[in-house]
N, C-alpha and C positions, 0 to 999 in steps of 0.2 A: 504493499500500502506507500504509496506517496502522497503526503499531504502538504498543502501549499498555504500557509498563511501570512496576512499582509495588512497593513493599514495605508488606508487611501486619503491623500488630506488635499482641498482643494481649497485655495483663497482668491478669490475677486476682489479686485479694488479698482472703483470707479470715481472721479474725482472731476469736478466743473466748479466754476463759478458759484453755484448756487447751492449745490449740496457736495456732501463726503460720503460714499457708500461701499463698503465690506460684506463680503457674502464669504460665510464658512462653511465649508460641509467637509466633515469626519466620517468615516466608519474602517471596519473592521470588515477582514473577508477571509473564509475557510475554505478550501476545494482540496476532494482527497480521489486520489485516481488508483483503480487497483491495475498494477503493473501484470504486464503479459508474462507467461511462465520463464519461457525462454529470455528474458531480460538481463545482462550481466549488470545486477548490485553494486558490485565491486566497483564498477567500471563509469558510474554513471555521475554526469556533472551539470551545472548548468549555468547560465551567465546572463545578465542583464544588461542589455544593448538596445537601447533609443526608444527605451520604456517601454521594452518586449522582455521576457522572462522564458528564454527558451533553453530545454530539458531536452540533455542529449541520452537517451537509454540506446547504447548498444546490445547486439546480440551478443547471446553465449555460447561459445563453439560449444559446439554438439561433443560428447566425450567418441573419441576413435573406437571403434569395435574391434578389440582383440583376437586373432586367430585361436581359439580352443580346440588342443589336440584331445580326442574322446577314444578310448581304446576299448574295442571291442573281441567278447571274448565268445 
C-alpha cells in the first residue's frame, strides 16, 4: 500500500485604491493506492517537479527458473 499525504495552502491577495482583500484556503489530503504485486518496493522513488509528484515503481525481476535434476528409479 502506498499512502501519500500532504497539506495544500493557497493565498490570493488583491489590492486596489478602495480595498485590500486576502483569501486563504488550507486543507489536508490523503490518498492510498494498492501497489501491484510485481512492484519492486525497495527501488521505488518519488520526485516533486513543476508542482507534480512523480512516483516511479519499477517492476521486480522475476526469479529465474533453475534446472532441477530428478532421479528416476
